[in-house]
N, C-alpha and C positions, 0 to 999 in steps of 0.2 A: 504494500499500500504505499502510495506517494504522500508525503507530509507537505503542507503549504510552504514550509520554510526549511532552509538548511540551518540547523543550529547545533551549538554545542553548549551544554549548560555547564557554566564555569564553576558554579558553587552551589551547593544546597547546604544550609546551615540548619542543624537540629539540635535543639536544646532538650535536655531530659527532664528538667525541673521547671517549676513555674518561675516566671520572671517578671520583673517590673516592666511597665509601659516604657520608662526611659531607656532601659536596657533593649527593649525591642526595637525601639526606634534607632537606637545607636547600631544595632546589627543590621538594620535595613539600610541605613545611610552608608555603613561600611560595605555592603553588597553593592549598592549604587555606585559608589566611589570605584570600586574593584572593577565592577562591569565597564565603566567609562574608560578606566585606564587599559583594559584589555581591547576594548573596541578602538580606541586611537592607535594601539599598537598593531592590531589586525589590519587597519586600514593601511599601514605603512608596508605591511608585508605581502599583502594580497595584490593579484593583478588590478590594475586601475579600474577596470570595469566592473570587478567584483567589489573591491574596496569602497567603492563609492556609495553602496548599498549596505554596508555593515552598520547595524545598530543593536541596541540592547533592549530587553523587554523593562517593564516596570518590576520592582521587587513584588513577588506575589508570596501569599502566605499558603503553603501546601500542607499545613496540619496545625495542630494546637500551638506547637512551639518550633515550626519548621518554615523556613523562607528560602526562596529560589529566585535567581535572575539568570537569564540566557544572553549570550552574545550570538547574534544570528544573521543571516542573509535571506531575504525574501525571494524564494525560487522564482517568482513571476518576474522579479527584476534582474536576476542573475542567474539563469538556468543552469550553467555550468560551474557554480560555486562549490558543489560537492566534488566534481572532477578535479579541480584545483587542490582541494584539501587532501583527497585520498587517491588521486590518479584516476585513470579510466581505461577501458579496453584491456589491453595486454599489460598494462602498467599499474592497473588498480591494486591498492593495498587492503582493499575490504571486498568481500565477495568473490566471485568467480572471474579471474582474469581471462579474457578472450577478445578476439576481434569483434568489431560490430559494423553492421552494414549501415551506410548512409545512402538512403534512396528517397524517391518521391518528388525529385526535382527533374524537369524536363531534360536539363542537360547540366552536368558538371563540368567544369573545366578549370585548371590550375596548372602552374608551373611545377613540375615534380623534379626538383632540383638533384635529389639524391640519385635519381635514375637519369638525369641529364636529358629530360624530355618534357614535352606538354601533354598532360593528360586531358582527355575528352571522354566522357561516357555518361551513362544514365545512373551508376551507383558505384561505390567504392567500399572496399572492406578495409576499415580504418583501425590502426592498432591503438588509438587513444592517446592520451597525453600522460607525462609523468607527473607525479604529485608535486605540488609545490605549496605545502601546507602554510597556513596563515593564522588560524585560530587556535589551534593547539599551541604552537610555538610562542604566540603572543600571550596566551595565559602563562607558560612557564617562564617566559622572559620577563614577566610583570610581577611576579610574586613578591620580590624584595620591595618594589616601589608601591605596591598595594599596602603591604605591612607597615611602612612608613607613613603612608597617607591617611591609612584608619587610626595610627596612633595619634595623629594630629587632632582627630575628630573629638569634640567635647562629649562626654557620656551624658 
């Protein structure tokens, strides 16, 4: 089943005990700060046409003492967002790696530099693209900065 957006949940914070509203607000603000930092870092790492659409959700309550925020790319805006994060075709790092057929166009034409020729045809069996991750690396590269920024927040 296709999801409407390509997303990576960057953090889910669960608390085992009852907490005060002030602490809940602090946690929510910290999650929002972290999501903003990751969003900015991902925009720098992503291909420009994908980075332009990276955003984050509001912090949502997922349980009595559980909160979540996601950094994501709307698939309607950048349909190839997942291919850049995980690779596609024979280069995919998730799922079955295989060639895929591109068809349905009256005529495909492009310079095929590797073969030293010009291709013209009704379909092509494409090997896909190599992964060029941007969401996960942005998360891991931002952890120290997130800690620093959260420590600056007033509880």
